[in-house]
N, C-alpha and C positions, 0 to 999 in steps of 0.2 A: 461616485461609486464608493460604497463603504468598504473598510478593510476586511480581508478574509479572516474568518475565525480559525483558530489553531485546530488542526486535526491531530488526533492521538493515534499513533500506529504502534503495532506490537513489536515489529522488528524491521530493521533496514535490510534491503537486499544485499547479500554478500557480493555478488557480481553485479556491477552497475551498467554493463554494456553487453548487448547480445548482437551478433552480426552474422549474416550469412557467409559461409565460406566459399560459395560459388561465384562471388563477384569481387573483382579487385577493390582493395581499400580506397584507392584514389578515385574510383568511379562511383563510390557508394554514397548515397544520401542517408539521412537518418530521421527518426522521430524522437521526441523527448517526452518521456512519461514521468510525471511528478511522483513523489513518494506517496502522496495521498491517492493518486490513481492506481499505483502499484498495490497499495493496501486494499483499496476497494475491489480490485480484481481478485486478490487473495481471499478476501472474505466472501464475496459473492460467488465466484466461479470455482475456486479451489475448495473452500470449506462449505459451500452451498448454503450460506446464511441468507435469510430473508432480508430484504433491503431495510426494513424498519429496525431489525436487530443489529445489522451491520452499521447503520447510521448511529445508533446509540453507542456502539463500541468506539466509533470515531468521534463521538460527541458533537454531531452535526444533525441537521434536520434530514428527514427522509427524501424530500425533493432535491436537496443539495447532494446527497449520496447518489441519487439517480443520475444527476447531471455529471458527477465525477466518473461513475462507472461507464456511462455512455461515451464520454470523452476518451476514456482509457481504451474501451473496446474499438472505437473508431481508429485510434492511433495504432493499436496492435494489428487490426485488420489491414490498414494501409501498409504497415511494415511487411506483413506476410505476403500480401498480394503483389506489392511493388518492389519486393526484394530490398528492403531498407534495414538499417541497423536500428536497434532500440536502445536508447540511453536513458537511464533512470537517475533523476536528480531533481533537487529543488522542491518547492512546495512549502506550505506553512505548517510543518509537522513537528511534533515532539514524540519521542519514543517513550512508551509506557514501560517503566521499570518494574520488574517483578517485585512483589512485596514479600518480605520474609514472613514465614508463618511460624509463630511461636506456640509451643505446646504449653500445657500447664506446668508451672514451676514446681519442682519437688522441694519440699522443705526439709526432708530428712526425719521428720517427726512421724511417729506411728500412733494411731489412735486406738 
């Protein structure tokens, strides 16, 4: 099996664990969502991006994006239906840093 390609994500989730309040912590199971799965859900479901565009944003192929988002949706569905916690961690991701935008430099000279 070849190594996974690095996925580029826009931001890391602030809160890394979500759990139902209706079930005691000692009886709760959980699912693990990777950072690339989290980003795929954000792009596809929250921002409504087409898979081909979201795949370009993550710098991966469209079929790979499809597999990632399908895995994420299955895990989230399992957590919601079976009352499980969702923990977000791991994956082969790097955060895209915002580029500084520079305007035209003023020289102080008038023509």
